[in-house]
N, C-alpha and C positions, 0 to 999 in steps of 0.2 A: 504494500500500500504506500510506503514511503517513496519508493521508486516511481509509482504511478503519479502520486501527487507532485513530485518534483518534475516529472516529465511534462506535466501541464504548464509549468512555468519556464520551460526550456526556451521557447520562442522569445518571451519577454527578456530573459537573461541574455540571449544572443544579441538581441537588439541593442542592449546596453554594453555589449562586449564583456559580459560577466562569465566567469567560469563557474559552473554548477557541479559540485563534487558530491557524489552520493556514496556513503559508506554504511550499508545496512546489512545486518545479520538477520536471518530468518527467526521469527519468534511469533508465538501465538498469544493473542490477547483476547480475553472475553470482553468485547466492547461492541457498541453500535458502530458498524463500519462507516456509515455516512457521517456520524459525529466525529469519529476518529480522523477521517479524511478531512473534515472541516478544520480540525485543530491543526493538522499538518499543513494544510493549504494556507491558513491564515499566517502561520509563522514563516513559511517560504515566501509568500506574497510580500510580507513586510520586509524580509531580508532583501528581496530583489528590488523593491522600491527604494530602500534607504542605502543601498550599496552604490557607491559612485562608479561610473563607467570604468571598466577594466578590472574591477574587483572580483572577489571570490565569495561564493556562498557554499557552505558545507552543511550537508544534512546527514546525520548519522542516527542509526537505530541499533540497539542491542538489548539483549536480555541479561539481567544480573539478578541471580537468585529468583525471587518471585515477582520481580518487577521488569517492566519494559521501559527503556529510557530512550527518548527521542531528543536529539539536540539539533538546533539550527544556529549556525554561527556565520557571521558575515564580516567583511572587511570595511564596513561603513562606520559611521560614528558610533561610539559607545553610548549606552543609555546612562544619562547623568545619575549619579548616586541618589540625589534627592527625588528623582522620578521613578525609581525602580519598583515601587509598589503602586504608585498612582497610574502608571501606564496600563494597568489591568482594569481600571475603572471605566465605566461607560462614558463615552464622549471626551475622554481625556486626550489632549494633544500636547506635545512638548511645549514648555514655556519659553524656549529660546526666543528672544525678542526679534532678532534679525531674521532675514529670510534665507540665510545660508547656514550650512553646517560648519563645524570647526575646520574641516578640510577644504572649505570653499565651494562645496557642491551646493546646488540649489536645493533648498529644503523642500521636501515632499509633503504635501498636505494630505491628511487622511480624515476619515470620519470619526475616529476614536472608538470604533466598534470591534475591530478584528481581535485584539488581544483580550477585550472583555468577554467576547463570545468564546474564545479559546479557553479562558480560565473557567468560565461557567461549565463548559463541556468537560474539561479535565476533572474538575471537582465533582461533577455528576457521576464520573466513573471511579471516584474514590482516589484520584491522583492529585498531583501538585504540579504547578507551573511556576517557574521563577526565572529571573534574570541571573545569569552566572557572572559574578564579579571577577574582575581581573582580566587581563588580556586586552587586546585591541578589538574594536568592533562590537556589534551586538551579539549576544550569546544567550540563547534561551534553552532551558531544559524542562522537558515534560517527563514526569515519572508516573507511570500507571501500574496498578497491580495487574499481573498477568491473569489472575482469576478474579472475577467479580465477587463482591461480598456475598451475593446470593449463591454463587457457585461454591464458595467456601462453606457456607452454611449447609448447602445441600450435601456436601461431601462429608460433613461431620456426623 
């Protein structure tokens, strides 16, 4: 699913001269496939939008114990520390007053819905979504239980 979602953004990435790198391992997750795809789609879409031309967007997925971890990292501007929680709120858009990013790229305007929707869907599946601090660029990590709470209760 990660590869399919990334493929849908390949044309937009190519148009900006971005390199889209996919590093996914096979893992099974008990989740609503459409909602899971929406989570991945929102994260990749943001990465493609906010990465300056010639940059790199990396999407990775792996299973660690009972969890599935999906990460989307880009070479665009980092998420400011003071906005790392707020960006998941409905209609929130960065507070940077000028119309350019620190790297000089033209700032991209959005609706402020994508990350809020992603968080709602992740939490509905018993998971977590967060900005990963440190390093250059935007870096988001989604952690989902591989088995739903209902599936675990049924197994007990």
